[in-house]
C-alpha positions as CSV (number, residue, x, y, z in Angstrom):
1,X,107.2,107.0,118.8
2,X,108.8,104.3,116.7
3,X,111.5,104.6,114.3
4,X,112.4,103.1,111.0
5,X,115.2,103.6,108.5
6,X,114.6,105.0,105.1
7,X,114.8,101.6,103.4
8,X,112.2,100.1,105.6
9,X,110.1,103.5,104.7
10,X,110.2,102.5,101.1
11,X,108.9,99.0,101.8
12,X,106.3,100.1,104.2
13,X,105.3,103.0,102.0
14,X,104.4,100.5,99.1
15,X,102.6,98.2,101.5
16,X,100.3,101.0,102.7
17,X,99.8,101.8,98.8
18,X,98.9,98.0,97.9
19,X,96.7,97.9,101.1
20,X,94.5,101.1,99.8
21,X,94.2,99.5,96.8
22,X,93.0,96.2,98.1
23,X,90.7,98.0,100.6
24,X,89.1,99.8,97.5
25,X,88.3,96.9,95.8
26,X,87.0,95.3,99.0
27,X,84.7,98.7,99.3
28,X,83.5,98.2,96.0
29,X,82.7,94.6,96.1
30,X,80.7,95.2,99.3
31,X,79.1,97.9,98.5
32,X,75.9,96.1,97.0
33,X,74.6,92.9,96.5
34,X,72.0,91.3,93.9
35,X,68.8,89.7,95.5
36,X,65.4,88.5,94.1
37,X,62.4,90.7,94.7
38,X,61.3,90.0,98.4
39,X,64.8,88.3,99.7
40,X,66.6,90.2,102.3
41,X,70.1,91.6,101.7
42,X,72.9,89.6,103.1
43,X,75.2,92.3,104.5
44,X,79.0,91.4,104.6
45,X,81.2,91.1,107.4
46,X,82.7,94.6,106.7
47,X,80.6,97.4,105.8
48,X,81.5,99.8,103.5
49,X,81.7,102.5,106.4
50,X,84.5,100.8,108.2
51,X,86.3,100.1,105.0
52,X,86.2,103.5,104.1
53,X,87.5,104.7,107.6
54,X,90.5,102.0,106.9
55,X,90.8,103.5,103.7
56,X,91.1,107.1,105.1
57,X,93.4,106.1,108.2
58,X,95.6,104.3,106.1
59,X,95.9,107.5,103.4
60,X,96.7,109.8,106.4
61,X,99.6,107.4,107.3
62,X,100.9,107.3,103.5
63,X,100.5,111.1,103.4
64,X,102.5,111.4,106.4
65,X,105.3,108.8,105.7
66,X,105.5,110.4,102.2
67,X,106.3,114.0,103.9
68,X,108.4,112.4,106.1
69,X,110.3,110.7,103.6
70,X,110.5,113.8,101.2
71,X,111.9,115.9,104.3
72,X,114.6,113.0,105.0
73,X,115.6,113.3,101.2
74,X,116.0,117.0,101.3
75,X,118.0,116.9,104.6
76,X,120.3,113.8,104.5
77,X,123.3,114.2,101.9
78,X,125.8,112.2,100.5
79,X,129.5,112.8,99.1
80,X,129.7,113.2,95.3
81,X,132.4,114.1,93.1
82,X,133.9,116.2,95.8
83,X,130.5,118.0,97.7
84,X,127.8,116.9,99.3
85,X,124.3,116.6,98.0
86,X,120.9,115.8,99.2
87,X,119.6,112.4,98.5
88,X,116.8,113.8,96.5
89,X,119.2,115.7,94.3
90,X,121.1,112.1,94.0
91,X,117.9,110.5,93.0
92,X,117.1,113.0,90.5
93,X,120.4,112.9,89.2
94,X,120.8,109.0,88.9
95,X,117.4,109.1,86.9
96,X,118.8,111.8,84.5
97,X,122.4,109.7,84.2
98,X,120.1,106.6,83.5
99,X,118.2,108.6,80.8
100,X,121.4,109.8,79.3
101,X,122.8,106.3,79.4
102,X,120.4,105.1,76.8
103,X,121.0,107.9,74.1
104,X,124.7,107.4,74.6
105,X,124.8,103.9,74.1
106,X,122.3,104.2,70.9
107,X,124.9,106.9,69.6
108,X,127.7,104.4,70.6
109,X,126.3,101.7,68.5
110,X,125.9,103.4,65.3
111,X,128.4,103.0,62.4
112,X,130.9,105.8,61.7
113,X,129.7,105.4,58.0
114,X,126.7,103.4,56.8
115,X,125.5,103.3,53.4
116,X,121.7,104.2,53.3
117,X,120.5,103.7,49.9
118,X,120.7,104.4,46.1
119,X,118.7,107.4,44.4
120,X,117.9,107.0,40.9
121,X,118.9,104.4,38.5
122,X,121.8,103.2,36.1
123,X,124.4,105.8,35.1
124,X,122.2,108.4,37.2
125,X,122.2,106.2,40.4
126,X,123.5,108.2,43.6
127,X,124.8,106.1,46.8
128,X,123.9,107.9,49.9
129,X,125.7,107.5,53.1
130,X,124.6,107.9,56.7
131,X,127.9,109.6,58.2
132,X,128.0,109.9,62.2
133,X,129.3,113.6,63.2
134,X,130.9,112.2,66.2
135,X,133.4,109.3,67.4
136,X,130.7,106.4,68.2
137,X,133.4,104.4,70.2
138,X,133.9,107.5,72.3
139,X,130.1,107.6,72.9
140,X,130.1,103.7,73.6
141,X,132.9,104.2,76.4
142,X,131.1,107.3,77.7
143,X,127.8,105.1,77.9
144,X,130.0,102.4,79.9
145,X,131.6,105.0,82.4
146,X,128.2,106.4,83.1
147,X,126.8,103.2,83.9
148,X,129.6,102.7,86.6
149,X,128.9,105.8,88.0
150,X,125.2,105.6,88.0
151,X,125.9,102.1,89.7
152,X,128.2,103.8,92.4
153,X,125.6,106.7,93.0
154,X,122.6,104.2,93.4
155,X,125.0,102.2,95.7
156,X,125.5,105.6,97.7
157,X,121.7,106.4,98.1
158,X,120.8,102.7,99.2
159,X,123.5,102.9,101.9
160,X,122.3,106.2,102.9
161,X,118.6,104.8,103.1
162,X,119.7,102.3,105.6
163,X,121.2,104.6,107.9
164,X,118.6,107.5,107.7
165,X,116.1,107.1,110.6
166,X,112.6,108.3,110.3
167,X,110.1,108.9,113.2
168,X,107.0,106.6,112.1
169,X,105.0,103.8,113.7
170,X,105.1,101.4,111.1
171,X,103.7,98.5,113.4
172,X,100.1,98.0,111.4
173,X,102.1,97.5,108.1
174,X,105.0,95.4,109.2
175,X,105.2,92.3,111.1
C-alpha cells in the first residue's frame, strides 16, 4: 500500500471532503429534470446511482484516512517542556493556548485605573472608577510569551506532520 505523510494526509482529507460535497451537489442536479407533457426526459451522462456509489466510496476513504490520522496523532510524540506528548495532546494544547492568548491580551490592554462615569449631580456627584485587580502589563507580557510558545508548539507539530507516515493509497485524490 502507498504511504503518505501526515501533512499530505491533511491535504488529502480536505480534498476528499470537497469531492464529497461536489458529488452531493452533482447528485442533486442530476436527480431530476423538468419536461413538458409528452416529452421524454433526457438523462445526464452520470446517473444518481453512479454518483451515490462514488460518494460512498469517497466517504469510506474519508473515514479510513480519518482513523489512520487519529491513530498517528495518538502514537506520534513531540518533546515539549521536558517531556514527550502525543501530537493529539499538542494540538489540543495549542488550541487552549490560542484561546488563552486572546483573553490575556484583552486583560493586558486594559488600564490599571479608568474613569467610568459619574453618579448623581452637583455636590452629590460621585465619580466611579474601574480598577484592575491585577497588573495589566504583566498580562500583556504573558500574552506575548504565550504567542511565542504556541508558535513554537505549532512548528513542532508541523515538523512531526512532515515526518509521520501513514499507509493510505491517496492516488485517487493526489495528482
